C-alpha positions, 0 to 999 in steps of 0.5 A: 840710598840717599841723594845730595841735592845741595849742588847749584852747578854741575857736581865734578868729583866727591869723595868720602872723608877716611873717617867715613863720617864726611863727604866733600864734593864740588862743582863747576862753579867753584864750590866745595861742599862738606857735609854729613855721611851718617844720616840720611838728611845729608846736613851740610858741614861747611861750603866754601869758595875754593877757585873761580872755575870748575873744581877737577879733584880734590883730596883728603888727609888721613886725619880727615881733617885737610881737603886740597880742591884744584881745578881751573881757577882764573886767580888760582888752580887750587887750595889747602883748607881745613874741611869744618872751617875753610880756613886756609892750610897752605897754597896750591902754585907751581902750575900754569895751567888746568890742575886735573888731580891731587892726592896726599900721602895718608901717613906722616909726613904729610906730602901732597902732589897735583898733576894737570895740562902743563904736563908737570908733578907737582909735590907740596909739603905740608902742612900748612902745604907750601911748593917743594918741587916740580917734575916737567921733564916726564910726562909729555901730555895731561897729567890725568890721575895721581894716588899716593899708596896706602902706606905713603911709600910710593906715588903713581902718576898717570896722563894723556900720554899714556905713561905710567910714573912711579914716585918716591912717597916722601921725596917726590925723586922719580923711581922708574916709569912702569912699561909692560910692552904689548901689555901697555895702555894703548889710549889716554890714560885717566884714573888710578887707585891703590890696593889696599896692602899697596903692593898694586894699583889699578888704571883706567884708559880711553883704549877700553880697559882697566888693567891692574899693575904689580909693583914689585915686579912692574909688569900688568897682571890682569886687563879687562877689555870693554866692547868688542871694536873702538867705541867711545861709550866703552872708554873708561874714564875711571876707576876705585879699588875700595877696601872691600873683602871681596877684592872687587874693584868698580870702573866707570865707562865714558856711558856712566856704566858702573862696572862692578870687576873681579879677577875672577872673572874676564867679564864685569860681574854686574853693570849698573847704567842709567840716564846721564840726562834728563829724562823726557819720556816714559812708556810701560809695557803691557802688564806693567812690569817694564818700564821704558825710559829715554832721556835728552842725550838719546840714551834708552833704557829699560827698568824692572819694577821689581827689582829697579835695575836698568839694561841699556838695549843692543844697538844704536838707539837715538843721537837727539832727545827721546820724545816718545814711546808706543808699544804693539805686541812685540815691540816698542817703537821710540821717536826722537829729535834725530827725526828716526823712530827705532823699533824694538824687539821687547824679547830680546831687548835689541833695535831690530829697524830703523826707519828713514824718512825719504820724503814726506809721507814715504818711510824705508824700512833697512834692517841694522 
């Protein structure tokens, strides 16, 4: 595993070039960095100031030469640049609010599209990319995601209005709204990604589901549901359909969990978990086979020392910074800035009890 640490502000988005040789990443200060994805040194190809604010999304063209980056700027909401020099190859215009998503048609003639908080989808012709048309009367809330199909035939857009629209990838004309009754998303749709054959795409939503849609039939063909009850951590905020032989889909939960999804299973076949904030304390089980970590955002994980795999115990951890661990024979205790002591059953990895202070020296033990 290689870690890139070149950004000095919070990293917001990163994407491989179609060639696979470079990665473009951007941050909350408006900087775009292009770096080598082949060597472990991650040599920097170039760093370019795009906007005076947070970059929300970026897209490569099919030749791995041009990049469009968009976001929340003061003078402008995005820019199209050459990947190696940063020279302008067009302007991003037509929006009046933050731009959340960008996509470039991967085949000639090149087209580009952006979507934002002004509920509009804007189309561009190029390069150099220039404003062509704007569709403002379809989405009724924020446009969160856009993606051209790999063959360039279609563009799909999704938004906080729970709607999915299919557009002509060359002309920008609306084809249809995709609806499937009870199978429609019940919450904001945050992300969309195409299968390599351009016949299906996948969406991720705040209703805690990931869905596959068939373009020809306009119907949902598969759904994965995360969590039994409404839960913010289980909201699905990102999804990608990589070009893999096994056909796996990878989604990301609001908690930061990476979920490996297969159409052969209703449940994720693998979940990669980890902290989303600074690790503030460390504990070790007797024998040294398991590590326990707590972080600034209140999450607790156990780590298998041999495999490096992390596991989040069932039940609520802390609502604020975790500051310490201590162990008895069968339990691990954690303390936090939320004034709570949590007791974990280390055998089943479950928070079993909660201690609540009733006074300076009086504690009440209650079952979760």
